[in-house]
C-alpha positions in Angstrom: 0.1 -0.1 -0.2 1.4 3.6 -1.0 0.0 6.6 -1.1 0.2 8.6 -4.4 0.2 12.3 -5.0 -1.4 14.0 -7.8 -4.6 11.8 -8.1 -7.2 14.4 -7.0 -10.3 14.5 -8.3 -9.1 17.7 -10.9 -5.5 16.5 -11.3 -3.9 16.1 -14.6 -3.8 12.3 -15.5 -1.0 12.3 -18.0 1.6 12.4 -15.4 0.5 9.2 -13.8 -0.9 7.6 -16.9 2.4 7.9 -18.3 4.4 6.3 -15.8 2.1 3.2 -15.3 4.2 0.2 -15.9 1.9 -2.5 -17.2 3.9 -5.5 -15.7 3.2 -3.8 -12.2 0.0 -5.5 -11.4 -1.3 -2.3 -9.3 -4.6 -1.3 -8.2 -5.3 2.3 -8.2 -7.7 3.7 -6.1 -9.3 7.4 -6.6 -12.3 9.6 -7.0 -14.2 10.8 -9.9 -13.8 12.6 -12.4 -10.1 11.7 -12.1 -10.3 7.8 -12.4 -12.8 8.1 -15.8 -10.4 10.9 -17.3 -7.1 8.2 -16.4 -8.9 5.2 -18.2 -9.6 7.7 -20.8 -5.9 8.6 -21.4 -4.9 5.0 -21.4 -7.2 3.4 -23.4 -7.7 6.1 -26.0 -4.9 8.6 -25.7 -7.9 11.3 -25.1 -8.7 12.3 -21.3 -11.6 14.3 -22.3 -13.2 11.4 -24.5 -15.3 9.5 -21.9 -14.8 5.6 -22.6 -16.5 4.5 -19.4 -18.9 5.8 -16.9 -17.8 4.7 -13.4 -20.4 3.9 -10.8 -19.3 4.9 -7.1 -17.5 2.1 -5.8 -17.5 0.4 -9.1 -13.8 -1.3 -10.4 -12.2 -1.1 -13.8 -9.6 -4.0 -14.8 -7.4 -2.8 -17.2 -4.9 -5.0 -19.3 -2.3 -4.0 -21.8 -1.3 -5.9 -25.2 0.9 -4.7 -28.4 -1.7 -2.4 -29.5 -2.2 -0.6 -25.9 -4.2 -0.5 -22.9 -8.2 -1.9 -22.8 -10.8 -2.4 -20.4 -10.8 -6.2 -19.5 -13.6 -6.1 -17.3 -15.8 -4.1 -15.0 -17.5 -4.7 -11.8 -20.1 -2.6 -10.5 -22.3 -2.8 -7.3 -26.0 -3.5 -7.7 -27.9 -0.3 -7.2 -31.5 -0.5 -7.1 
């Protein structure tokens, strides 16, 4: 467990996004809209393009292959 700086809701996602090691197998926990923007930056290389809409307490698993980052699976809580 380690605390990372620069992942507040409105922080720039490009710094962390460009430093993530795909072999590190890490979980990044944060708040919206940062997390949506980070996933967009990694998967579409455009943090302004929404590629997924997070639910509160949702989890998105990303993976990377020779073509780049992609969404592998998501897990969202049941909200009735």
